[in-house]
C-alpha positions in Angstrom: 73.3 91.1 170.6 74.6 92.7 173.8 71.3 91.8 175.6 70.1 88.3 176.3 67.0 88.7 174.1 69.2 89.9 171.2 71.7 87.1 171.6 69.0 84.5 171.8 67.5 85.7 168.6 70.9 85.6 166.9 71.8 82.2 168.2 68.4 80.5 167.4 67.7 82.1 164.0 68.7 79.5 161.4 71.6 80.8 159.3 70.9 81.5 155.7 71.6 78.5 153.4 73.1 78.4 149.9 70.8 77.5 147.0 70.0 73.8 147.0 70.3 71.7 143.8 66.8 71.2 142.4 65.3 73.7 144.8 62.8 76.4 143.7 64.5 79.6 142.5 64.4 82.5 144.9 63.1 85.9 144.0 65.4 88.9 143.4 64.6 90.4 146.8 65.3 87.1 148.5 68.6 86.7 146.8 69.6 90.3 147.6 68.8 89.7 151.2 70.7 86.4 151.1 73.9 88.0 149.8 73.6 90.9 152.2 73.8 88.5 155.1 75.5 85.6 153.3 76.8 82.5 154.9 79.6 82.0 157.5 82.3 79.9 156.0 84.1 77.7 158.5 87.6 79.1 158.5 90.7 77.6 160.3 90.3 80.3 163.0 86.8 79.2 163.8 87.8 75.5 164.0 90.8 76.3 166.3 88.7 78.6 168.5 85.9 76.0 168.8 88.4 73.3 169.9 90.1 75.6 172.4 86.9 76.9 173.9 85.5 73.4 174.4 88.7 72.2 176.0 88.9 75.2 178.4 85.3 74.9 179.4 85.9 71.3 180.4 89.1 72.2 182.1 87.5 74.9 184.3 84.2 73.2 184.9 84.9 72.1 188.5 87.6 74.7 189.3 86.6 76.6 192.5 89.5 78.5 194.1 91.0 80.6 191.3 90.0 82.2 188.0 89.4 79.7 185.2 91.8 79.6 182.2 90.7 82.1 179.6 91.4 82.8 175.9 92.3 85.9 173.9 91.7 86.1 170.1 93.9 88.7 168.6 94.8 89.9 165.1 94.5 92.9 162.8 91.2 94.5 161.8 89.0 92.7 159.3 90.6 89.3 160.1 87.4 87.6 161.1 87.9 87.7 164.9 84.4 88.7 165.8 82.8 86.4 163.3 84.7 83.5 164.8 83.7 84.5 168.3 80.0 84.8 167.4 80.0 81.5 165.5 81.6 79.6 168.5 79.2 81.3 170.9 76.2 80.3 168.7 77.5 76.7 168.6 77.9 76.6 172.4 74.4 78.1 172.9 72.7 75.6 170.7 74.6 72.6 172.1 73.7 73.6 175.7 70.0 74.2 174.9 69.8 70.8 173.1 71.3 69.1 176.1 69.3 71.0 178.7 65.9 71.8 177.2 63.6 74.2 179.0 61.0 72.6 181.2 57.3 72.9 180.2 55.9 76.3 180.6 59.3 78.1 180.6 60.9 79.9 177.7 64.4 78.8 178.8 66.1 77.0 181.6 69.5 78.6 181.7 71.4 81.3 179.9 74.7 79.6 178.8 76.4 82.4 176.8 76.9 86.2 177.4 78.2 88.5 174.8 79.5 92.0 175.6 81.4 94.9 174.1 83.9 96.9 176.1 82.6 100.5 175.9 84.9 103.2 174.8 86.8 104.7 177.7 85.5 102.0 179.9 85.6 102.4 183.7 85.0 99.7 186.1 81.4 100.9 186.7 80.5 101.3 183.0 81.9 97.8 182.3 80.0 96.3 185.2 76.9 98.1 183.9 77.3 96.4 180.5 77.4 93.0 182.3 74.2 94.0 184.1 72.5 95.3 180.9 73.0 92.0 179.2 70.7 90.2 181.6 68.4 93.1 182.3 69.7 93.6 185.9 68.2 96.9 187.2 70.9 99.5 187.8 70.4 102.9 189.3 72.7 105.9 189.3 73.0 105.7 193.1 74.4 102.1 193.0 78.1 101.8 193.6 80.3 99.7 191.4 80.6 97.1 194.2 76.8 96.8 194.4 76.5 96.4 190.6 79.3 93.8 190.6 77.6 91.8 193.4 74.3 91.8 191.5 76.0 90.7 188.3 77.9 87.8 189.9 74.8 86.6 191.7 72.6 86.8 188.7 75.1 85.3 186.2 75.6 82.4 188.6 71.9 81.8 189.0 71.3 82.0 185.3 74.0 79.4 184.7 76.2 81.4 182.4 79.1 79.2 181.2 80.7 81.2 178.5 81.4 85.0 178.5 82.4 86.6 175.2 84.0 90.0 175.5 84.7 91.9 172.3 86.9 95.0 171.7 89.1 94.2 174.7 91.9 96.4 173.1 89.8 99.4 174.4 91.1 98.8 177.9 94.2 100.6 178.9 95.5 99.5 182.3 98.1 102.3 182.3 95.3 104.7 183.1 93.6 104.8 186.5 90.2 104.0 185.1 91.6 101.4 182.7 93.4 99.7 185.6 90.2 99.6 187.6 88.3 98.1 184.7 91.0 95.4 184.2 90.8 94.6 187.9 87.0 94.2 187.6 87.4 91.7 184.8 89.9 89.7 187.0 87.3 89.8 189.9 84.5 88.6 187.6 86.6 85.7 186.3 87.0 84.5 189.9 83.4 85.0 191.0 81.5 83.8 187.9 81.8 80.1 187.1 82.3 80.7 183.4 85.1 80.6 180.7 86.0 84.1 179.5 87.0 84.6 175.9 88.3 88.0 174.7 88.8 89.5 171.3 90.7 92.6 170.3 93.0 94.2 167.7 96.7 93.2 168.1 96.2 92.7 171.8 99.7 91.5 172.4 101.1 94.9 171.4 98.7 96.9 173.6 99.2 97.8 177.3 97.0 94.8 178.3 100.0 92.6 178.7 102.2 95.2 180.4 103.0 95.5 184.1 101.7 93.4 186.9 98.1 93.3 185.7 99.3 92.3 182.2 101.4 89.5 183.7 98.4 88.1 185.5 96.3 88.1 182.3 99.1 86.6 180.3 99.6 83.9 182.9 95.9 82.8 182.7 95.0 83.4 179.0 96.0 81.5 175.9 96.4 83.5 172.8 95.0 82.7 169.4 96.1 84.8 166.5 93.5 85.3 163.8 95.5 86.9 161.0 95.1 87.3 157.2 95.0 84.0 155.3 98.2 83.2 153.4 98.0 82.5 149.7 99.9 79.2 150.4 100.6 77.2 153.5 102.9 74.3 152.7 101.1 72.2 150.1 97.7 73.9 150.8 96.1 77.1 149.5 93.8 78.2 152.4 92.9 81.5 150.7 91.8 79.8 147.5 89.9 77.2 149.5 88.0 80.0 151.2 87.2 81.7 147.9 85.9 78.3 146.6 83.6 77.9 149.5 82.2 81.4 149.1 81.7 81.0 145.4 79.8 77.7 146.0 77.5 79.6 148.3 76.6 82.3 145.6 73.0 82.5 144.3 73.7 83.8 140.8 72.0 82.4 137.7 74.9 82.9 135.2 78.0 82.6 137.3 80.4 79.9 135.9 81.9 77.8 138.7 85.6 78.2 139.2 85.7 81.8 138.1 86.7 83.3 141.5 89.3 80.7 142.4 91.1 81.5 139.1 91.3 85.1 140.4 92.8 84.1 143.8 96.1 86.0 143.4 94.2 89.1 142.4 91.8 88.7 145.3 94.6 88.1 147.8 96.3 91.3 146.6 93.1 93.3 146.8 92.2 92.2 150.3 95.7 91.4 151.8 94.3 88.1 152.8 91.8 89.6 155.2 88.6 87.5 155.5 86.4 90.4 156.3 87.5 92.4 153.3 87.2 89.3 151.0 83.6 88.6 152.2 82.6 92.2 151.7 84.1 92.2 148.2 82.3 89.0 147.1 79.0 90.0 148.7 79.0 93.4 147.1 80.0 92.0 143.7 77.1 89.5 143.9 74.6 92.2 144.8 76.0 94.3 141.9 75.6 91.4 139.5 72.0 90.9 140.5 71.2 94.6 140.2 72.8 95.1 136.8 71.3 91.9 135.4 74.6 90.2 134.5 74.2 87.5 137.2 77.9 86.8 137.3 81.0 88.1 138.9 83.9 89.1 136.7 87.2 90.7 137.3 85.7 93.9 135.9 82.9 93.7 138.5 85.5 93.3 141.3 87.7 96.1 140.0 84.8 98.5 140.1 84.1 97.9 143.8 85.6 100.3 146.4 86.6 98.3 149.4 87.3 99.4 153.0 90.2 101.9 153.3 92.4 99.4 155.1 92.2 97.0 152.2 92.6 99.7 149.6 95.7 101.0 151.3 97.2 97.5 151.6 96.6 96.7 147.9 97.9 100.0 146.6 101.2 99.6 144.8 104.1 101.0 146.8 106.3 103.4 144.9 110.0 103.4 145.7 111.2 106.7 147.2 114.1 108.2 145.3 117.4 108.0 147.2 119.1 111.2 148.2 122.8 112.0 148.5 124.6 114.5 150.6 
């Protein structure tokens, strides 16, 4: 998805849909493929991010002299940050193309959204090259960073890019010379491209990104949204149980009794530490297992047998109290 063609395919491909009441049953292969991709459940983080992005795009639409306000989505790994970012980007893309359809004879009129990953050990030149690669801007080894940046700014403006999504922002380290130059490049791009920039990264507030003069500039322009694990309870609501219910309703299993997974909400919260990514993987993998072994239902035994990502397994492992020592 870090090229325009790949992003357009992602944004315009209809998402997989849950089984419909009265609909024709799907084949085993179709159901395996469905659970492999599965649905994107609208979480509180997606709703909050969508509202904030829409507001900031309106706020910065006619701003000319300084960088437009930006947004940073932060949180631990497997908390659903990238999923939220992609879902909001897809929504923006589809809304824009509906409002501004391509003229006859052209594939598209404008390119509203750009999605990029910060490369490991990013320098200003490699980061500028990633921006160029997204739109297929030719880059040669002889080109300087300034030349690549100028080509990027011109082409992005001509293409009508309105939303720039930058993932893995925690890879930037402004305390190093190359990292500082890359951070300066981003600041330059936000001032020269008429777009709203949204960044995601792991625990960004605790990284060097907010340190020093450059960090103060970023913190002064960017709002922070924390995308953390879902709590078991929040006041009178149970957001984690609600998420489990939505995921269970999307399953395509022939023998799975409704309400089974919500009854295991405390266990699932303990297994996944409330992380959306870990929960989605657990349920998807359990559904595929249920299809393959013919049980067509998810039980606690099924869930117990699944090995999750190391982060979730470590978080769910019972902590043993260390014996105290005396002098």
